[in-house]
C-alpha positions in Angstrom: -72.2 121.9 -152.7 -73.1 122.4 -149.0 -74.3 119.4 -146.9 -77.6 121.1 -146.2 -78.3 121.3 -149.9 -77.5 117.5 -150.3 -79.9 116.6 -147.5 -82.7 118.7 -149.1 -82.2 116.9 -152.4 -82.3 113.4 -150.7 -85.5 114.3 -148.9 -87.1 115.6 -152.1 -86.3 112.3 -153.9 -87.6 110.2 -151.0 -90.8 112.2 -151.0 -91.3 111.6 -154.7 -90.4 107.9 -154.7 -92.6 106.8 -151.7 -96.0 107.7 -153.3 -95.0 105.7 -156.4 -94.1 102.7 -154.2 -97.5 103.0 -152.5 -99.3 103.0 -155.8 -97.4 100.0 -157.2 -97.5 98.0 -153.9 -100.5 99.3 -151.8 -100.6 96.2 -149.6 -97.1 96.9 -148.2 -96.7 98.9 -145.1 -93.2 99.6 -143.9 -94.5 99.7 -140.3 -96.5 96.4 -140.7 -94.3 94.5 -143.1 -94.5 90.7 -142.3 -97.5 91.2 -140.0 -101.2 90.3 -140.2 -104.3 91.4 -138.4 -106.9 89.3 -136.6 -110.1 91.5 -136.5 -112.0 92.2 -133.3 -115.2 90.7 -134.7 -113.4 87.5 -135.4 -112.3 87.3 -131.7 -115.8 88.1 -130.5 -117.5 85.6 -132.8 -115.1 82.8 -132.0 -115.8 83.2 -128.3 -119.6 83.5 -128.8 -119.7 80.2 -130.7 -118.1 78.4 -127.8 -120.5 80.1 -125.3 -123.5 78.8 -127.3 -122.0 75.3 -127.5 -121.4 75.2 -123.8 -125.0 76.5 -123.2 -126.3 73.6 -125.3 -128.3 75.6 -127.8 -128.2 75.9 -131.6 -126.2 78.8 -133.1 -129.3 80.6 -134.3 -131.5 79.8 -131.3 -133.5 82.7 -130.0 -133.5 81.2 -126.5 -129.9 82.5 -126.0 -128.6 86.0 -126.4 -124.8 86.6 -126.3 -123.6 90.3 -126.3 -120.1 91.4 -125.9 -119.6 94.1 -123.2 -116.1 95.3 -124.2 -115.3 95.4 -127.9 -111.6 94.5 -128.2 -108.9 95.9 -130.4 -107.7 94.1 -133.5 -104.8 91.8 -132.8 -101.6 92.3 -134.9 -99.6 89.1 -135.2 -96.7 87.8 -137.3 -97.5 86.2 -140.6 -98.2 82.4 -140.4 -101.0 80.0 -139.6 -103.4 81.6 -137.1 -105.2 79.5 -134.5 -107.7 80.9 -132.0 -108.5 79.0 -128.8 -111.1 80.1 -126.3 -111.2 79.4 -122.5 -114.2 80.1 -120.3 -112.6 80.0 -116.9 -115.8 80.4 -114.9 -118.1 78.7 -117.4 -121.2 80.3 -118.9 -122.9 82.6 -116.4 -126.4 84.0 -116.7 -126.6 86.2 -113.6 -123.1 87.8 -114.1 -120.8 88.6 -117.0 -119.2 85.6 -118.7 -115.5 85.8 -119.1 -113.8 84.5 -122.3 -110.0 84.4 -122.8 -109.2 84.3 -126.6 -105.7 83.2 -127.3 -104.3 84.0 -130.7 -101.4 81.7 -131.8 -99.3 81.8 -134.9 -97.6 78.6 -136.0 -98.2 77.2 -132.5 -96.7 80.2 -130.7 -98.9 82.5 -128.6 -99.1 86.0 -130.1 -101.8 87.6 -127.9 -104.4 86.8 -125.2 -107.6 88.9 -125.3 -110.0 88.9 -122.4 -113.7 89.5 -123.3 -116.8 90.0 -121.2 -120.2 88.8 -122.4 -123.7 89.4 -121.2 -125.4 86.0 -121.7 -129.1 85.5 -121.3 -131.0 82.2 -121.5 -134.8 82.3 -122.0 -137.0 79.4 -121.1 -140.6 78.6 -120.7 -141.0 78.7 -116.9 -144.0 77.6 -114.8 -145.7 80.5 -113.0 -148.9 80.9 -111.0 -151.8 81.9 -113.1 -153.8 83.1 -110.1 -153.4 83.5 -106.4 -152.7 80.1 -104.9 -153.6 79.7 -101.2 -151.4 78.1 -98.5 -151.7 74.2 -98.5 -153.6 74.3 -101.8 -153.0 71.4 -104.2 -151.5 72.6 -107.5 -153.7 71.9 -110.5 -153.5 72.7 -114.2 -155.8 75.7 -113.9 -153.5 77.3 -111.3 -150.5 77.2 -113.5 -149.3 78.6 -116.8 -146.0 79.0 -118.8 -144.1 82.3 -119.4 -140.9 82.9 -121.3 -138.4 84.3 -118.8 -134.8 85.2 -118.4 -133.6 82.3 -116.1 -130.6 84.4 -115.0 -133.0 86.5 -112.9 -134.6 83.5 -111.3 -133.7 81.7 -108.1 -132.5 78.1 -108.4 -135.3 75.5 -108.3 -137.7 76.9 -110.9 -139.8 74.5 -112.9 -140.3 74.2 -116.7 -142.6 71.1 -116.6 -146.0 71.2 -115.0 -146.1 67.4 -114.6 -143.3 67.7 -112.0 -145.6 69.8 -109.7 -149.2 68.7 -110.3 -150.7 67.3 -107.1 -148.1 68.9 -104.8 -149.2 71.4 -102.2 -148.0 74.9 -101.4 -146.1 75.9 -98.3 -147.2 79.5 -98.6 -149.5 81.7 -100.6 -148.2 82.3 -104.2 -149.3 85.5 -106.0 -150.2 85.6 -109.8 -147.1 85.7 -112.1 -144.7 84.3 -109.5 -142.4 81.5 -110.8 -143.1 78.2 -109.1 -140.0 77.2 -107.0 -139.2 73.9 -105.3 -139.0 75.7 -102.0 -142.6 76.9 -102.3 -144.2 73.4 -102.6 -144.0 69.9 -101.1 -145.7 66.5 -101.4 -149.1 66.1 -99.8 -149.3 64.5 -96.3 -150.4 60.9 -96.7 -149.7 59.7 -93.1 -150.9 61.8 -90.2 -149.7 61.8 -86.6 -151.2 59.0 -84.5 -152.3 57.0 -87.6 -151.8 53.3 -87.4 -149.2 52.1 -89.8 -147.4 48.9 -90.8 -143.7 49.0 -90.0 -141.5 47.1 -92.5 -137.9 46.1 -91.9 -135.6 44.1 -94.1 -132.9 41.8 -92.8 -131.1 40.4 -95.9 -133.8 38.7 -98.0 -136.1 38.5 -95.0 -138.9 41.1 -94.5 -140.4 41.6 -91.0 -143.5 43.6 -90.3 -145.0 45.0 -87.1 -147.9 47.2 -86.0 -146.9 50.8 -85.4 -148.1 54.3 -84.8 -147.0 57.4 -86.6 -145.6 60.1 -84.3 -145.4 62.7 -87.1 -147.1 63.8 -90.2 -145.4 62.5 -93.4 -145.5 62.6 -97.1 -144.1 60.0 -99.5 -140.4 59.6 -99.0 -140.2 61.6 -95.8 -138.4 60.3 -92.7 -140.7 60.3 -89.7 -140.6 58.8 -86.2 -142.9 55.8 -85.5 -143.6 53.7 -82.4 -143.5 49.9 -82.5 -146.7 49.0 -80.7 -145.3 45.6 -79.7 -142.0 46.7 -78.2 -142.7 50.4 -77.6 -139.5 51.3 -79.4 -139.3 54.6 -81.3 -138.0 54.1 -84.8 -137.0 56.3 -87.8 -138.8 55.2 -90.9 -139.4 56.3 -94.5 -143.0 56.8 -95.6 -143.8 54.3 -98.4 -147.6 54.9 -98.9 -150.7 55.8 -96.9 -150.3 52.7 -94.6 -146.7 51.6 -94.6 -143.3 52.8 -93.5 -139.9 51.3 -93.9 -137.5 51.2 -90.9 -134.1 53.0 -91.3 -132.8 52.9 -87.7 -134.0 52.4 -84.2 -133.5 53.9 -80.8 
């Protein structure tokens, strides 16, 4: 019998046997024997859970949306105990993609590292102007309202509590619908330039007072220059209330 005929017989037998093996043992793949698959959704969900934890919200909270931007491939790994660990190298970001590195380990040995990108949006009730607010106007409850906004689109310094700004005054005009920002407002002036004030200074447990004159306008907590009327010295002092300042340094 020729060799070519023998090869043909072997190929025919192999082609008949393989379908039978597949029917009897469908879970076995000669290409993947001894391997297991970690699905793409498992990688994405594991990373999303950590992002929500780091953001400090409940898993089902509607205040946070986490959407993967690059759906990964399934990870093929050796058989064994699989452990997934997630690293957020740049933290949770709301104004740029959040990077998550998912490491797949089997029996303590790294099998693969998958890098994912997420769009993360946090929504909060933010304080905005309910009407036009004029320059140097005192903020009141009727000039403010809340609106649910994506904070990733806001500048730092926004407010989510009206009590933090009531009674403050605006540095510029604010149009309706504008989020209230800390750079738009300031405390009201309670000491005006040339006002007479009481200058207080502490030396250990001793408190000394003197008559003074404000050389600048000042709100509570602001550092202004004052003149000691007894010595004519110019001092730097912190505004305590409408009538008093506390010395920080002297010239």
